[in-house]
C-alpha positions in Angstrom: 152.9 291.9 -70.4 151.2 288.9 -70.0 147.4 289.2 -71.9 145.8 286.4 -69.5 142.1 286.8 -71.2 143.8 285.9 -74.9 144.8 283.2 -73.2 141.8 281.8 -71.5 139.9 282.6 -74.5 142.8 280.5 -76.7 142.9 277.7 -74.4 139.6 276.5 -75.7 140.1 276.5 -78.7 143.7 274.5 -78.1 141.4 271.8 -76.1 138.9 270.9 -78.1 137.4 268.5 -75.7 136.9 270.9 -73.0 135.0 273.3 -75.6 133.1 270.3 -75.9 131.7 270.0 -73.0 131.3 274.1 -72.8 134.1 274.8 -70.3 134.2 278.2 -69.6 137.9 280.0 -68.8 136.7 282.5 -66.6 139.7 283.8 -65.2 143.3 283.3 -65.3 146.7 284.9 -63.2 149.8 283.8 -62.7 149.9 280.5 -61.6 146.3 280.3 -61.2 142.6 280.2 -62.9 139.0 279.6 -62.3 137.4 277.8 -64.8 133.3 277.2 -64.8 131.3 273.7 -65.8 127.8 274.6 -66.9 125.2 273.0 -65.8 123.7 270.9 -68.7 121.6 267.7 -69.1 124.1 266.2 -71.1 126.8 266.3 -68.3 124.6 264.8 -65.4 125.1 261.2 -64.3 122.2 258.5 -63.4 120.9 260.9 -60.3 120.6 263.7 -62.2 123.8 265.5 -60.6 127.1 266.5 -62.7 128.5 263.4 -64.2 132.3 262.9 -62.1 133.7 262.8 -65.9 132.7 266.2 -66.3 133.5 267.3 -62.7 137.2 265.8 -63.6 137.7 267.5 -66.5 136.8 270.6 -65.5 139.6 270.3 -62.6 142.1 269.3 -65.0 141.5 272.4 -67.6 141.2 274.4 -64.4 145.1 273.1 -63.8 146.4 273.7 -67.0 145.0 277.1 -67.1 146.4 278.0 -63.9 149.6 276.1 -66.2 149.7 277.9 -68.9 149.4 281.7 -66.7 152.4 281.1 -65.0 154.3 279.4 -68.0 153.1 282.1 -70.6 156.0 284.1 -71.5 157.7 280.5 -72.0 154.7 278.2 -73.5 156.7 278.1 -76.8 160.0 276.3 -74.7 158.5 273.5 -73.3 155.6 270.6 -73.9 153.3 270.0 -70.9 151.7 267.0 -69.8 149.2 266.3 -66.7 151.1 263.0 -65.7 148.8 262.4 -63.0 145.1 263.5 -61.1 143.4 262.5 -58.5 140.0 264.0 -57.2 137.8 263.3 -53.8 134.2 263.8 -54.5 132.7 265.4 -51.3 128.7 266.6 -52.1 126.6 265.7 -54.9 127.5 268.5 -57.9 124.4 270.0 -58.7 124.3 273.2 -61.1 127.3 275.3 -62.3 130.7 274.1 -61.1 133.3 276.6 -60.3 137.0 274.9 -60.5 139.5 277.2 -59.1 142.9 276.1 -59.6 146.7 276.8 -58.1 149.8 275.8 -58.7 151.4 274.0 -55.8 154.9 275.6 -56.3 156.1 279.0 -56.7 156.5 279.8 -60.6 160.1 281.3 -59.9 160.9 277.8 -58.2 159.1 275.6 -61.1 161.3 278.1 -63.8 164.4 277.6 -62.2 164.2 274.2 -62.2 163.2 273.8 -65.5 166.2 275.4 -66.7 168.5 274.0 -64.9 167.0 270.4 -64.9 165.3 270.4 -68.5 162.1 269.6 -66.8 160.0 270.2 -63.9 156.8 268.4 -62.2 154.7 269.6 -59.4 151.3 269.8 -58.2 148.4 272.0 -59.0 145.1 272.5 -56.3 142.1 272.5 -57.7 138.7 273.4 -55.6 135.2 272.5 -57.2 132.6 274.7 -55.7 128.9 274.9 -56.4 126.8 278.0 -56.6 126.0 278.7 -53.2 129.7 278.3 -52.6 129.4 275.0 -51.1 133.0 273.1 -51.9 131.7 269.5 -53.7 135.1 268.2 -54.9 139.3 268.5 -54.7 141.8 267.2 -56.7 145.2 267.6 -57.9 146.7 267.5 -60.9 150.4 266.8 -61.2 152.0 268.4 -64.8 155.1 267.5 -66.0 156.8 270.0 -68.2 160.0 269.4 -70.1 162.1 272.1 -72.4 161.6 271.3 -76.0 165.0 270.2 -77.8 166.2 272.4 -80.4 165.6 271.3 -84.5 168.4 268.4 -84.7 169.1 268.1 -81.4 170.1 264.4 -80.2 167.2 262.7 -78.8 
């Protein structure tokens, strides 16, 4: 059984930049995650709303947590990288922001492709909302995951 609470705690330590921003992973499940961007003055922009870079970081962090939730049993076998990302800023983002991420592919399908091809690419969709539940941004982070080569294997 996967210990999603341990995953959430470990990710903040494994990704120091997210910890630097004070991002909190509040929930991790199989292929989904929720991450909170706090309201802090040093995360704001010139108009007093959450900075675009902070919003992108919380979206990317949520997508990474969703990936980890889906691939938890295989993490030692793979190297994941965010390949690209797009974000649409829809409304002024004030206060704490919650990012909810879901893999854009079924876990079993992604793992089957990984095992067959040695790599898999997939999107992760993220919705960012303010404390009132109003959507302030949406993002898609594209992940590239490859199997690690065994020690001594040819490159």
